[in-house]
C-alpha positions in Angstrom: -18.5 -9.5 23.0 -21.8 -9.9 24.1 -23.5 -11.9 21.2 -26.5 -10.2 19.3 -29.1 -12.9 17.9 -31.8 -10.4 17.4 -32.7 -7.1 17.5 -34.1 -7.2 20.5 -31.0 -8.2 21.9 -29.5 -5.1 21.9 -30.0 -2.7 24.7 -30.9 0.4 22.1 -33.6 -0.7 20.4 -35.3 -3.1 23.1 -37.8 -0.6 24.3 -39.5 0.3 21.2 -41.8 -1.2 19.7 -41.0 -3.8 16.6 -42.2 -1.5 13.7 -40.2 1.2 15.2 -36.7 -1.3 15.8 -37.4 -2.6 12.4 -37.0 1.1 10.9 -34.2 1.5 12.7 -32.1 -1.9 12.8 -31.7 -1.2 8.7 -30.9 3.6 8.8 -28.5 2.5 11.1 -27.4 -1.0 9.1 -27.0 0.8 6.2 -25.7 3.7 8.1 -22.3 1.2 9.3 -21.6 -0.4 6.1 -19.6 3.3 6.0 -17.3 1.9 8.9 -14.1 1.2 8.2 -14.8 -2.4 10.5 -18.3 -3.7 8.7 -15.4 -2.9 5.9 -13.0 -5.0 6.6 -15.1 -8.2 7.9 -16.3 -7.9 4.0 -13.2 -7.8 2.8 -12.1 -10.4 4.7 -15.0 -12.8 4.5 -14.2 -12.2 0.5 -10.6 -13.2 0.5 -11.4 -16.3 3.2 -14.3 -17.2 0.4 -11.8 -17.1 -2.2 -8.7 -18.6 -0.1 -11.3 -21.9 0.7 -11.8 -22.7 -2.9 -8.7 -21.8 -3.9 -7.4 -24.3 -1.4 -9.7 -27.1 -2.0 -9.2 -26.4 -6.0 -5.5 -27.5 -5.3 -5.8 -30.2 -2.3 -8.4 -32.2 -4.4 -8.5 -31.3 -7.4 -10.2 -34.0 -9.5 -13.5 -33.0 -6.3 -15.1 -30.4 -7.6 -18.5 -31.3 -6.3 -15.9 -30.6 -2.5 -15.3 -25.9 -3.8 -19.4 -24.8 -2.7 -19.4 -27.8 -0.2 -16.2 -25.4 1.8 -17.1 -22.3 -0.1 -20.5 -22.6 2.2 -19.0 -23.4 5.5 -16.6 -20.5 5.3 -19.6 -18.7 4.4 -21.7 -19.1 6.9 -19.3 -18.8 9.5 -18.4 -15.3 7.5 -22.5 -14.3 7.8 -22.6 -14.9 11.0 -19.2 -12.5 11.8 -20.6 -9.7 9.8 -23.8 -9.9 11.1 -22.0 -9.3 14.6 -19.9 -6.9 13.7 -22.5 -4.6 12.1 -24.7 -5.3 15.3 -21.7 -3.4 17.3 -22.1 -0.7 14.1 -26.0 -0.2 14.5 -25.1 0.2 19.0 -22.5 2.9 18.4 -24.6 4.9 16.2 -27.3 4.6 18.0 -25.4 5.7 21.2 -24.0 8.8 19.2 -26.9 9.8 18.1 -28.1 9.3 21.1 -25.5 11.8 22.7 -26.7 14.3 20.2 -29.8 14.3 20.7 -28.9 15.0 24.8 -26.7 17.4 23.8 -29.4 19.1 22.0 -32.1 19.1 24.4 -29.5 21.1 26.5 -29.2 23.5 24.2 
């Protein structure tokens, strides 16, 4: 799986001017929140952070300072994964729209 660090690294957005990249990214990112891979990633991420907090509380019950540290670590990992899942869904949305535009141009 290719990692997309910026919107310029997404092939479908690479040729657009920066202002248009932002517009298309925001529009497609909102649309991606309705797709099951993104929803599943949000569910797993939330459960992972909750589980990390719970396991930390069981393992070190007196060290309350560790709870947010472990949650932040899991959250950071989750944020990176979530960003990549959204980027993949943005690409799919843009590809699907390109196909529809080509079909409309044929007619």
